[in-house]
Residue, then its C-alpha position, 0 to 999 in steps of 0.5 A: m612186445r616181446i617177440n620170439s627171436a628163435q624164428h626168422w620172420i620175413l613179411v610182405f606188407d600189403t599197401n593198405i597195411l602200410l597206409s594204416a601204419i602211417f595214419s594210426e600209431t595205435g593200430s596193429p599195422f603200426f606195430c607190425l611195421k615197428l617190428a620191421k623198423q626195430g629189426g625183429v622181422q624182415s620186410v620185403t617189398c617191390q617197386e610195384i607195391l611202392n608205386e601203389f602206395q605212392e599213388k594212394l598217398e598222392g591221389k586219394f590222400r592228396w599228400e605233397l610229393e615231398r611228404t610222400q617221398e619221405a614215407l616211401n624212403e622210410i619203407r625202402n630203408i626198412s625193407q629188402i626191395i626185390t624185383i618181380t616179373g609180373n608173371l604170376k596171374g590169376v591166383s587172387p580174385d583181385p588181379d592187383d593182389d597178384m603182385i603181393l603174392e609174387c613179391a612174397v614168393i620171390g622174397n621168400a616171405t614167411h607171411i603176408v600181412t594184409g587186411d584184404k579179405r580176398l587175400l586172407s581167404l587164400g589162407n596160405y600160398q606156397n607155404i606163405l601164411l596170409v594173416k591180419p596184422t593182429d594175428f601176426l602180432t599174436i603169432v610172433s609173440q608166442p614162445q617157441n615150444 
């Protein structure tokens, strides 16, 4: 994929996008994360998102600690880790999603990449676009006018 390098893309990936990217190398979440690995976009995350990611891998998917740590390290290596305060509350219909929004605000994200319909229903938050991975791949590949 050829990306519009004239733009500076800063993304927050929600937990389900990270999980989808790990479990399918053919889906759009994988290709979004691949852009971050290649340096075409900047990934921003926080410890709270990483904690939720770890909980899902170990709890729901029964991954062993070593395998989980490898996945976490991969995300850490391609992401800027920022600290959130937990003070942003009540923006999203799901309180767990407020950490995603706060991470994006503090990390100066341009986009939140998510498949969560509740988050997507916001459209944007403080000029941060909330988009599905397929939509982000379309946006990032558009030539600049």
